[in-house]
C-alpha positions as a Markdown table, in Angstrom:
| # | Residue | x | y | z |
|---|---|---|---|---|
| 1 | Unk | 0.0 | 0.0 | 0.0 |
| 2 | Unk | 1.2 | 3.5 | -0.7 |
| 3 | Unk | 1.9 | 5.5 | 2.4 |
| 4 | Unk | 3.0 | 9.0 | 3.1 |
| 5 | Unk | 6.2 | 9.6 | 5.2 |
| 6 | Unk | 8.0 | 12.7 | 6.1 |
| 7 | Unk | 10.5 | 13.5 | 8.9 |
| 8 | Unk | 8.8 | 15.6 | 11.5 |
| 9 | Unk | 5.5 | 15.8 | 9.7 |
| 10 | Unk | 3.5 | 16.0 | 13.0 |
| 11 | Unk | -0.2 | 15.2 | 13.5 |
| 12 | Unk | -1.6 | 16.6 | 10.3 |
| 13 | Unk | -0.5 | 13.7 | 8.2 |
| 14 | Unk | -2.0 | 11.2 | 10.6 |
| 15 | Unk | -5.3 | 13.1 | 10.6 |
| 16 | Unk | -5.3 | 13.7 | 6.9 |
| 17 | Unk | -4.6 | 10.0 | 6.1 |
| 18 | Unk | -7.5 | 8.9 | 8.2 |
| 19 | Unk | -10.0 | 11.5 | 7.1 |
| 20 | Unk | -9.0 | 12.3 | 3.5 |
| 21 | Unk | -7.9 | 9.0 | 2.0 |
| 22 | Unk | -8.7 | 10.0 | -1.6 |
| 23 | Unk | -5.9 | 12.5 | -1.6 |
| 24 | Unk | -3.1 | 11.0 | 0.4 |
| 25 | Unk | -3.4 | 7.3 | 0.1 |
| 26 | Unk | -2.7 | 5.2 | -2.9 |
| 27 | Unk | -4.9 | 2.1 | -2.9 |
| 28 | Unk | -8.4 | 3.5 | -3.4 |
| 29 | Unk | -9.4 | 2.1 | -6.8 |
| 30 | Unk | -11.2 | -1.1 | -7.3 |
| 31 | Unk | -12.1 | -3.3 | -10.2 |
| 32 | Unk | -15.6 | -3.7 | -8.7 |
| 33 | Unk | -15.0 | -7.3 | -7.8 |
| 34 | Unk | -13.1 | -6.8 | -4.5 |
| 35 | Unk | -14.8 | -7.3 | -1.2 |
| 36 | Unk | -16.6 | -4.3 | 0.3 |
| 37 | Unk | -14.1 | -3.9 | 3.1 |
| 38 | Unk | -11.4 | -3.4 | 0.4 |
| 39 | Unk | -13.4 | -0.8 | -1.4 |
| 40 | Unk | -13.7 | 2.1 | 1.1 |
| 41 | Unk | -16.3 | 4.9 | 0.5 |
| 42 | Unk | -13.9 | 7.8 | -0.2 |
| 43 | Unk | -15.0 | 11.4 | -0.7 |
| 44 | Unk | -14.2 | 11.1 | -4.4 |
| 45 | Unk | -16.5 | 8.0 | -4.6 |
| 46 | Unk | -19.3 | 9.9 | -3.0 |
| 47 | Unk | -18.8 | 12.7 | -5.4 |
| 48 | Unk | -18.8 | 10.4 | -8.4 |
| 49 | Unk | -22.0 | 8.6 | -7.1 |
| 50 | Unk | -23.6 | 12.0 | -6.7 |
| 51 | Unk | -22.6 | 12.9 | -10.3 |
| 52 | Unk | -23.9 | 9.6 | -11.8 |
| 53 | Unk | -27.2 | 9.9 | -9.9 |
| 54 | Unk | -27.6 | 13.4 | -11.2 |
| 55 | Unk | -26.6 | 13.0 | -14.9 |
| 56 | Unk | -26.4 | 9.3 | -15.6 |
| 57 | Unk | -23.5 | 6.9 | -16.2 |
| 58 | Unk | -20.1 | 8.3 | -17.2 |
| 59 | Unk | -17.5 | 7.0 | -19.5 |
| 60 | Unk | -14.3 | 5.4 | -18.3 |
| 61 | Unk | -12.4 | 8.4 | -19.7 |
| 62 | Unk | -14.7 | 10.8 | -17.7 |
| 63 | Unk | -14.1 | 8.8 | -14.6 |
| 64 | Unk | -10.4 | 8.8 | -14.9 |
| 65 | Unk | -10.2 | 12.5 | -15.8 |
| 66 | Unk | -12.5 | 13.3 | -12.8 |
| 67 | Unk | -10.4 | 11.4 | -10.3 |
| 68 | Unk | -7.1 | 12.8 | -11.5 |
| 69 | Unk | -7.7 | 16.4 | -12.4 |
| 70 | Unk | -10.6 | 17.8 | -10.5 |
| 71 | Unk | -8.9 | 20.9 | -8.9 |
| 72 | Unk | -12.0 | 22.0 | -7.0 |
| 73 | Unk | -12.0 | 18.9 | -5.0 |
| 74 | Unk | -8.4 | 19.5 | -4.0 |
| 75 | Unk | -9.3 | 23.0 | -2.9 |
| 76 | Unk | -12.2 | 21.8 | -0.8 |
| 77 | Unk | -10.0 | 19.2 | 0.9 |
| 78 | Unk | -7.3 | 21.8 | 1.5 |
| 79 | Unk | -9.8 | 23.9 | 3.5 |
| 80 | Unk | -10.9 | 20.8 | 5.5 |
| 81 | Unk | -7.4 | 19.8 | 6.2 |
| 82 | Unk | -6.6 | 23.2 | 7.6 |
| 83 | Unk | -9.8 | 23.1 | 9.7 |
| 84 | Unk | -8.8 | 19.8 | 11.1 |
| 85 | Unk | -5.1 | 20.8 | 11.6 |
| 86 | Unk | -6.1 | 23.8 | 13.7 |
| 87 | Unk | -8.4 | 22.0 | 16.1 |
| 88 | Unk | -11.8 | 21.5 | 14.4 |
| 89 | Unk | -13.5 | 24.8 | 15.3 |
| 90 | Unk | -17.2 | 24.4 | 16.0 |
| 91 | Unk | -18.1 | 26.8 | 13.2 |
| 92 | Unk | -16.4 | 28.4 | 10.2 |
| 93 | Unk | -17.3 | 30.7 | 7.3 |
| 94 | Unk | -16.4 | 29.9 | 3.7 |
| 95 | Unk | -15.8 | 33.2 | 1.9 |
| 96 | Unk | -15.1 | 33.5 | -1.8 |
| 97 | Unk | -14.0 | 36.7 | -3.5 |
| 98 | Unk | -15.4 | 37.0 | -7.0 |
| 99 | Unk | -17.1 | 33.6 | -7.3 |
| 100 | Unk | -17.7 | 33.9 | -11.1 |
| 101 | Unk | -20.7 | 31.6 | -11.9 |
| 102 | Unk | -20.5 | 29.8 | -8.6 |
| 103 | Unk | -19.2 | 26.6 | -10.0 |
| 104 | Unk | -16.0 | 26.4 | -7.9 |
| 105 | Unk | -17.7 | 27.0 | -4.6 |
| 106 | Unk | -20.4 | 24.6 | -5.6 |
| 107 | Unk | -17.8 | 21.9 | -6.1 |
| 108 | Unk | -16.2 | 22.7 | -2.8 |
| 109 | Unk | -19.6 | 22.4 | -1.0 |
| 110 | Unk | -20.1 | 19.0 | -2.6 |
| 111 | Unk | -16.8 | 18.0 | -0.9 |
| 112 | Unk | -18.2 | 19.2 | 2.4 |
| 113 | Unk | -21.3 | 17.1 | 1.8 |
| 114 | Unk | -19.2 | 14.1 | 1.0 |
| 115 | Unk | -17.2 | 14.6 | 4.2 |
| 116 | Unk | -20.4 | 15.1 | 6.2 |
| 117 | Unk | -19.3 | 12.6 | 8.8 |
| 118 | Unk | -16.1 | 14.7 | 9.5 |
| 119 | Unk | -18.0 | 18.0 | 9.5 |
| 120 | Unk | -21.2 | 16.9 | 11.2 |
| 121 | Unk | -20.5 | 18.9 | 14.4 |
| 122 | Unk | -19.4 | 22.1 | 12.6 |
| 123 | Unk | -21.8 | 24.9 | 11.6 |
| 124 | Unk | -20.8 | 26.2 | 8.2 |
| 125 | Unk | -22.0 | 29.3 | 6.3 |
| 126 | Unk | -21.1 | 30.6 | 2.9 |
| 127 | Unk | -20.4 | 34.2 | 2.1 |
| 128 | Unk | -19.9 | 35.5 | -1.5 |
| 129 | Unk | -18.3 | 38.8 | -2.3 |
| 130 | Unk | -19.8 | 39.8 | -5.7 |
| 131 | Unk | -20.4 | 43.3 | -7.1 |
| 132 | Unk | -22.2 | 42.2 | -10.2 |
| 133 | Unk | -25.9 | 41.7 | -9.8 |
| 134 | Unk | -26.0 | 39.6 | -13.0 |
| 135 | Unk | -23.4 | 37.2 | -11.7 |
| 136 | Unk | -24.9 | 37.0 | -8.3 |
| 137 | Unk | -28.2 | 35.8 | -9.9 |
| 138 | Unk | -26.3 | 33.2 | -11.8 |
| 139 | Unk | -24.5 | 32.1 | -8.7 |
| 140 | Unk | -27.9 | 31.8 | -6.9 |
| 141 | Unk | -29.2 | 29.6 | -9.6 |
| 142 | Unk | -26.2 | 27.4 | -9.4 |
| 143 | Unk | -26.0 | 27.1 | -5.6 |
| 144 | Unk | -29.3 | 27.6 | -3.9 |
| 145 | Unk | -32.3 | 25.4 | -3.1 |
| 146 | Unk | -35.2 | 26.4 | -5.4 |
| 147 | Unk | -37.8 | 25.6 | -2.8 |
| 148 | Unk | -36.4 | 28.2 | -0.4 |
| 149 | Unk | -37.1 | 31.8 | -1.6 |
| 150 | Unk | -34.2 | 34.2 | -1.7 |
| 151 | Unk | -34.3 | 37.2 | 0.6 |
| 152 | Unk | -33.3 | 40.4 | -1.2 |
| 153 | Unk | -32.5 | 43.8 | 0.1 |
| 154 | Unk | -30.7 | 46.0 | -2.4 |
| 155 | Unk | -30.0 | 48.7 | 0.2 |
| 156 | Unk | -28.4 | 46.4 | 2.7 |
| 157 | Unk | -24.7 | 45.3 | 2.9 |
| 158 | Unk | -26.1 | 41.8 | 2.8 |
| 159 | Unk | -28.0 | 42.2 | -0.4 |
| 160 | Unk | -29.2 | 38.6 | -0.9 |
| 161 | Unk | -29.6 | 35.6 | 1.4 |
| 162 | Unk | -30.6 | 32.0 | 0.8 |
| 163 | Unk | -29.9 | 28.4 | 1.5 |
| 164 | Unk | -27.6 | 26.1 | -0.6 |
| 165 | Unk | -28.8 | 22.8 | -2.0 |
| 166 | Unk | -27.1 | 21.1 | 0.9 |
| 167 | Unk | -28.8 | 23.3 | 3.4 |
| 168 | Unk | -26.0 | 25.7 | 4.3 |
| 169 | Unk | -26.9 | 29.4 | 4.8 |
| 170 | Unk | -25.5 | 31.6 | 2.0 |
| 171 | Unk | -25.2 | 35.4 | 1.8 |
| 172 | Unk | -24.0 | 37.9 | -0.8 |
| 173 | Unk | -22.0 | 41.1 | -0.2 |
| 174 | Unk | -20.5 | 43.8 | -2.4 |
| 175 | Unk | -17.5 | 44.4 | -0.2 |
| 176 | Unk | -15.3 | 42.1 | 1.9 |
| 177 | Unk | -15.5 | 44.5 | 4.9 |
| 178 | Unk | -19.3 | 43.8 | 5.1 |
| 179 | Unk | -18.7 | 40.0 | 5.6 |
| 180 | Unk | -19.1 | 39.2 | 9.4 |
| 181 | Unk | -15.8 | 38.8 | 11.2 |
| 182 | Unk | -15.2 | 35.3 | 12.5 |
| 183 | Unk | -13.2 | 32.1 | 12.0 |
| 184 | Unk | -13.2 | 31.9 | 8.2 |
| 185 | Unk | -11.6 | 30.3 | 5.2 |
| 186 | Unk | -11.1 | 32.7 | 2.3 |
| 187 | Unk | -10.8 | 31.7 | -1.4 |
| 188 | Unk | -9.6 | 34.0 | -4.2 |
| 189 | Unk | -9.4 | 32.0 | -7.4 |
| 190 | Unk | -8.5 | 34.0 | -10.5 |
| 191 | Unk | -9.7 | 37.1 | -8.6 |
| 192 | Unk | -6.6 | 39.4 | -8.1 |
| 193 | Unk | -5.5 | 39.2 | -11.7 |
| 194 | Unk | -8.5 | 41.2 | -13.0 |
| 195 | Unk | -8.2 | 44.0 | -10.5 |
| 196 | Unk | -6.9 | 47.3 | -12.0 |
| 197 | Unk | -3.2 | 48.1 | -11.9 |
| 198 | Unk | -1.1 | 51.2 | -12.2 |
| 199 | Unk | 1.8 | 50.9 | -14.6 |
| 200 | Unk | 5.1 | 52.7 | -14.2 |
| 201 | Unk | 8.2 | 53.1 | -16.4 |
| 202 | Unk | 11.6 | 54.0 | -15.1 |
| 203 | Unk | 13.0 | 57.1 | -16.9 |
| 204 | Unk | 16.1 | 59.3 | -16.5 |
| 205 | Unk | 13.8 | 61.7 | -14.6 |
| 206 | Unk | 12.6 | 58.9 | -12.2 |
| 207 | Unk | 9.5 | 56.8 | -12.2 |
| 208 | Unk | 6.7 | 57.9 | -14.6 |
| 209 | Unk | 3.2 | 56.5 | -14.6 |
| 210 | Unk | 1.9 | 55.1 | -17.9 |
| 211 | Unk | -1.3 | 56.8 | -19.0 |
| 212 | Unk | -3.7 | 56.1 | -21.9 |
| 213 | Unk | -4.4 | 59.0 | -24.3 |
| 214 | Unk | -5.9 | 59.7 | -27.7 |
| 215 | Unk | -3.5 | 59.2 | -30.6 |
| 216 | Unk | -3.2 | 62.7 | -32.2 |
| 217 | Unk | -2.6 | 61.1 | -35.5 |
| 218 | Unk | -5.8 | 59.0 | -35.5 |
| 219 | Unk | -8.8 | 60.4 | -33.7 |
| 220 | Unk | -10.4 | 57.1 | -32.8 |
| 221 | Unk | -7.3 | 55.3 | -31.7 |
| 222 | Unk | -5.8 | 55.1 | -28.2 |
| 223 | Unk | -2.1 | 55.0 | -27.2 |
| 224 | Unk | 0.1 | 54.7 | -24.2 |
| 225 | Unk | 2.0 | 57.8 | -23.0 |
| 226 | Unk | 4.1 | 58.7 | -19.9 |
| 227 | Unk | 3.0 | 61.2 | -17.3 |
| 228 | Unk | 5.0 | 64.4 | -17.5 |
| 229 | Unk | 5.7 | 64.3 | -13.7 |
| 230 | Unk | 5.3 | 62.1 | -10.7 |
| 231 | Unk | 1.8 | 60.9 | -9.7 |
| 232 | Unk | 0.4 | 59.9 | -6.3 |
| 233 | Unk | 0.4 | 56.2 | -7.1 |
| 234 | Unk | 4.2 | 56.2 | -7.3 |
| 235 | Unk | 4.1 | 55.9 | -3.5 |
| 236 | Unk | 3.4 | 52.2 | -3.9 |
| 237 | Unk | 6.8 | 51.5 | -5.6 |
| 238 | Unk | 9.5 | 50.1 | -3.4 |
| 239 | Unk | 12.6 | 52.4 | -2.9 |
| 240 | Unk | 14.9 | 49.5 | -3.8 |
| 241 | Unk | 13.0 | 48.4 | -6.9 |
| 242 | Unk | 15.4 | 47.1 | -9.5 |
| 243 | Unk | 12.9 | 46.5 | -12.4 |
| 244 | Unk | 12.5 | 49.2 | -15.1 |
| 245 | Unk | 8.8 | 48.6 | -15.4 |
| 246 | Unk | 6.4 | 47.9 | -12.5 |
| 247 | Unk | 2.7 | 47.2 | -12.1 |
| 248 | Unk | 1.0 | 47.9 | -8.8 |
| 249 | Unk | -2.5 | 47.1 | -7.7 |
| 250 | Unk | -3.6 | 49.2 | -4.7 |
| 251 | Unk | -7.0 | 47.5 | -4.6 |
| 252 | Unk | -5.2 | 44.1 | -4.0 |
| 253 | Unk | -3.2 | 45.7 | -1.2 |
| 254 | Unk | -6.4 | 46.9 | 0.6 |
| 255 | Unk | -7.9 | 43.4 | 0.3 |
| 256 | Unk | -4.8 | 41.7 | 1.6 |
| 257 | Unk | -4.6 | 44.1 | 4.5 |
| 258 | Unk | -8.3 | 43.3 | 5.4 |
| 259 | Unk | -7.7 | 39.5 | 5.1 |
| 260 | Unk | -4.6 | 39.7 | 7.2 |
| 261 | Unk | -6.3 | 41.6 | 10.0 |
| 262 | Unk | -9.2 | 39.2 | 10.0 |
| 263 | Unk | -7.1 | 36.0 | 10.1 |
| 264 | Unk | -4.8 | 37.4 | 12.8 |
| 265 | Unk | -7.9 | 38.3 | 14.9 |
| 266 | Unk | -10.2 | 35.3 | 14.4 |
| 267 | Unk | -8.1 | 32.6 | 12.8 |
| 268 | Unk | -8.7 | 30.7 | 9.6 |
| 269 | Unk | -6.7 | 30.9 | 6.3 |
| 270 | Unk | -6.8 | 32.5 | 2.9 |
| 271 | Unk | -5.9 | 30.6 | -0.3 |
| 272 | Unk | -5.1 | 32.6 | -3.4 |
| 273 | Unk | -4.8 | 30.8 | -6.8 |
| 274 | Unk | -3.9 | 32.9 | -9.7 |
| 275 | Unk | -1.6 | 33.8 | -12.6 |
| 276 | Unk | 1.4 | 35.7 | -11.3 |
| 277 | Unk | 5.0 | 36.1 | -10.2 |
| 278 | Unk | 7.1 | 36.9 | -7.1 |
| 279 | Unk | 8.2 | 40.4 | -8.0 |
| 280 | Unk | 10.1 | 39.4 | -11.1 |
| 281 | Unk | 8.0 | 40.3 | -14.1 |
| 282 | Unk | 7.4 | 43.7 | -15.7 |
| 283 | Unk | 4.8 | 44.4 | -18.4 |
| 284 | Unk | 2.1 | 41.7 | -18.0 |
| 285 | Unk | -1.0 | 43.8 | -18.9 |
| 286 | Unk | -2.9 | 41.9 | -21.7 |
| 287 | Unk | -6.2 | 41.3 | -23.2 |
| 288 | Unk | -8.0 | 38.1 | -24.2 |
| 289 | Unk | -10.9 | 37.8 | -26.7 |
| 290 | Unk | -12.2 | 34.3 | -27.5 |
| 291 | Unk | -9.2 | 32.8 | -25.5 |
| 292 | Unk | -6.8 | 34.6 | -27.9 |
| 293 | Unk | -4.5 | 37.5 | -27.1 |
| 294 | Unk | -6.0 | 40.8 | -28.0 |
| 295 | Unk | -4.5 | 44.3 | -28.1 |
| 296 | Unk | -5.7 | 46.0 | -24.9 |
| 297 | Unk | -6.3 | 49.3 | -26.6 |
| 298 | Unk | -8.3 | 48.1 | -29.5 |
| 299 | Unk | -12.1 | 47.8 | -29.3 |
| 300 | Unk | -12.2 | 48.4 | -25.5 |
| 301 | Unk | -15.1 | 46.5 | -23.9 |
| 302 | Unk | -14.8 | 43.5 | -26.2 |
| 303 | Unk | -11.9 | 41.7 | -24.4 |
| 304 | Unk | -11.1 | 40.5 | -20.9 |
| 305 | Unk | -8.2 | 42.5 | -19.4 |
| 306 | Unk | -5.8 | 41.0 | -16.9 |
| 307 | Unk | -2.4 | 41.6 | -15.3 |
| 308 | Unk | -0.3 | 39.0 | -13.5 |
| 309 | Unk | -0.5 | 39.1 | -9.7 |
| 310 | Unk | 2.7 | 40.4 | -8.0 |
| 311 | Unk | 2.7 | 38.0 | -5.0 |
| 312 | Unk | 5.7 | 39.9 | -3.5 |
| 313 | Unk | 3.4 | 42.9 | -3.2 |
| 314 | Unk | 0.7 | 40.8 | -1.6 |
| 315 | Unk | 3.2 | 39.4 | 0.9 |
| 316 | Unk | 4.4 | 43.0 | 1.7 |
| 317 | Unk | 0.9 | 44.2 | 2.2 |
| 318 | Unk | 0.2 | 41.5 | 4.8 |
| 319 | Unk | 2.6 | 43.6 | 6.9 |
| 320 | Unk | 3.7 | 40.7 | 9.1 |
| 321 | Unk | 0.3 | 40.4 | 10.7 |
| 322 | Unk | 0.0 | 36.8 | 9.4 |
| 323 | Unk | 2.3 | 34.2 | 7.9 |
| 324 | Unk | 2.4 | 33.7 | 4.2 |
| 325 | Unk | 3.3 | 30.6 | 2.1 |
| 326 | Unk | 4.2 | 30.7 | -1.5 |
| 327 | Unk | 3.7 | 31.5 | -4.2 |
| 328 | Unk | 4.5 | 28.0 | -5.4 |
| 329 | Unk | 3.9 | 26.9 | -8.9 |
| 330 | Unk | 0.8 | 24.8 | -9.7 |
| 331 | Unk | 2.9 | 21.8 | -10.7 |
| 332 | Unk | 4.6 | 21.8 | -7.2 |
| 333 | Unk | 1.3 | 22.3 | -5.4 |
| 334 | Unk | -0.4 | 19.4 | -7.2 |
| 335 | Unk | 2.7 | 17.2 | -6.8 |
| 336 | Unk | 2.6 | 17.9 | -3.1 |
| 337 | Unk | -1.0 | 16.9 | -3.1 |
| 338 | Unk | -0.1 | 13.5 | -4.7 |
| 339 | Unk | -1.0 | 14.0 | -8.4 |
| 340 | Unk | 1.9 | 11.9 | -9.6 |
| 341 | Unk | 0.9 | 8.9 | -7.5 |
| 342 | Unk | -2.7 | 9.3 | -8.7 |
| 343 | Unk | -1.6 | 9.3 | -12.3 |
| 344 | Unk | 0.5 | 6.2 | -11.9 |
| 345 | Unk | -2.4 | 4.3 | -10.3 |
| 346 | Unk | -4.8 | 5.3 | -13.1 |
| 347 | Unk | -2.3 | 4.5 | -15.8 |
| 348 | Unk | -1.7 | 1.1 | -14.3 |
| 349 | Unk | -5.5 | 0.5 | -14.2 |
| 350 | Unk | -6.0 | 1.5 | -17.9 |
| 351 | Unk | -5.5 | -0.8 | -20.9 |
| 352 | Unk | -7.1 | 1.5 | -23.5 |
| 353 | Unk | -4.6 | 3.6 | -25.3 |
| 354 | Unk | -7.1 | 6.4 | -25.9 |
| 355 | Unk | -7.8 | 6.7 | -22.2 |
| 356 | Unk | -4.1 | 6.7 | -21.3 |
| 357 | Unk | -3.5 | 9.4 | -23.9 |
| 358 | Unk | -6.3 | 11.5 | -22.5 |
| 359 | Unk | -4.9 | 11.1 | -19.0 |
| 360 | Unk | -1.4 | 12.1 | -20.1 |
| 361 | Unk | -2.7 | 15.1 | -22.0 |
| 362 | Unk | -4.7 | 16.3 | -19.0 |
| 363 | Unk | -1.7 | 15.8 | -16.7 |
| 364 | Unk | 0.6 | 17.6 | -19.2 |
| 365 | Unk | -1.8 | 20.6 | -19.3 |
| 366 | Unk | -1.8 | 20.9 | -15.5 |
| 367 | Unk | 1.9 | 20.2 | -14.9 |
| 368 | Unk | 3.9 | 21.2 | -17.9 |
| 369 | Unk | 6.0 | 24.3 | -17.1 |
| 370 | Unk | 5.2 | 25.7 | -20.5 |
| 371 | Unk | 1.5 | 25.4 | -20.0 |
| 372 | Unk | -0.4 | 25.7 | -16.7 |
| 373 | Unk | 2.3 | 24.2 | -14.6 |
| 374 | Unk | 4.4 | 27.3 | -14.0 |
| 375 | Unk | 1.8 | 30.0 | -15.0 |
| 376 | Unk | -0.6 | 29.3 | -12.2 |
| 377 | Unk | 0.4 | 29.9 | -8.6 |
| 378 | Unk | -0.8 | 29.1 | -5.1 |
| 379 | Unk | -0.3 | 31.5 | -2.1 |
| 380 | Unk | -1.7 | 31.3 | 1.4 |
| 381 | Unk | -2.1 | 33.5 | 4.5 |
| 382 | Unk | -2.3 | 31.8 | 7.9 |
| 383 | Unk | -2.0 | 32.8 | 11.6 |
| 384 | Unk | 1.6 | 32.8 | 12.8 |
| 385 | Unk | 0.7 | 30.2 | 15.4 |
| 386 | Unk | -0.4 | 27.8 | 12.6 |
| 387 | Unk | 3.3 | 27.4 | 11.5 |
| 388 | Unk | 4.8 | 27.7 | 15.0 |
| 389 | Unk | 3.0 | 24.7 | 16.5 |
| 390 | Unk | 1.3 | 26.8 | 19.1 |
| 391 | Unk | -1.7 | 26.0 | 21.4 |
| 392 | Unk | -3.8 | 29.0 | 20.5 |
| 393 | Unk | -6.8 | 27.3 | 18.8 |
| 394 | Unk | -9.9 | 29.5 | 18.8 |
| 395 | Unk | -13.4 | 28.0 | 19.5 |
| 396 | Unk | -11.9 | 24.5 | 19.2 |
| 397 | Unk | -12.8 | 21.3 | 21.0 |
| 398 | Unk | -9.2 | 20.0 | 21.2 |
| 399 | Unk | -6.2 | 21.3 | 23.0 |
| 400 | Unk | -3.5 | 19.6 | 21.0 |
| 401 | Unk | -0.8 | 21.8 | 19.3 |
| 402 | Unk | -1.4 | 22.9 | 15.7 |
| 403 | Unk | 0.3 | 20.7 | 13.1 |
| 404 | Unk | 2.9 | 22.7 | 11.2 |
| 405 | Unk | 2.5 | 20.9 | 7.9 |
| 406 | Unk | 0.3 | 22.7 | 5.4 |
| 407 | Unk | -1.1 | 20.6 | 2.6 |
| 408 | Unk | 0.1 | 21.5 | -0.9 |
| 409 | Unk | 2.9 | 23.8 | 0.4 |
| 410 | Unk | 5.0 | 21.1 | 2.0 |
| 411 | Unk | 7.1 | 18.6 | 0.1 |
| 412 | Unk | 5.8 | 15.1 | 0.8 |
| 413 | Unk | 7.6 | 11.8 | 0.1 |
| 414 | Unk | 5.6 | 8.9 | -1.3 |
| 415 | Unk | 6.8 | 5.3 | -1.0 |
């Protein structure tokens, strides 16, 4: 049997192996002919049974792809592993910033349902920070129970309330500071890269902000120009900055400050998953239209605009109130979560070349440094005591020290 070993790992691995076998144990696939005691009901099995009951039988290729590459399940299990590692608080809030269509948080809630026996004594609530009324309506359709009417109050900080399909209270807010303070797990998945940035270019006269102006040669065309003198946003640039071009996102700094204060005060953790770098890149502002690169100044409003997240700036804006981990590349995070072992098991079980090819292609897309492997990053904020092995659990039923190992961010050895 595949087991996980690491020198000085502490109690988290023991807890995780017992409670989350679909991630950190190797022998959890069956031909269907093995005795029931050899075919444990894992969280992934519960998820697949839910999926099959909802939409009908799935192909072998779908099954293998789902088991190997479902990132939402890994995120859900990451939050549960942190909850367990810090003493199993009697309640926690799941807060997502910019939830899109609600698909990701829906998948995470299904993990919570599948691990109901682990979470049975924990009161969970969901809090979504969404400024778009249109998207919030889509999220409500995705997540809420149709039989329970939504409560709406456009003038209130909590502008919509409901109940999820699994019976969990869910609320919508326009701003993070309106979310109730309390022990919370925060998720920002592809959120920070769409926040507006200020761009600066180093010149012989010092830093000059990049502006957008009308091209004097073509009346309906835009162009980039440099400000003639210093601008207020220049204050966000580090005095020892060595790059000649810098992008700064003040909005991201404000949000990180708020998250850090909350986590330091009430516990929990924040997980950021996004495109970005650790203070090394320069000009990353770009547009995408139909999944293809698009000139950011042509036909504004028709393309999605994005700029890579500068994680060194996020770390700096935490101001030491909390500990930070990462950024680490996606291929490292998934490797630490056991994706290589999962791939090997699946390949060993498959005799069909087409299925094996599909598995390898999916793995390559996630792990190849030239594809998603090094472009996507994971970054976490946690209380200092989480990494110090302290005894400062809040609202917890246990008095054991925190485990210092953090899933995904620690190098694990499989044998």
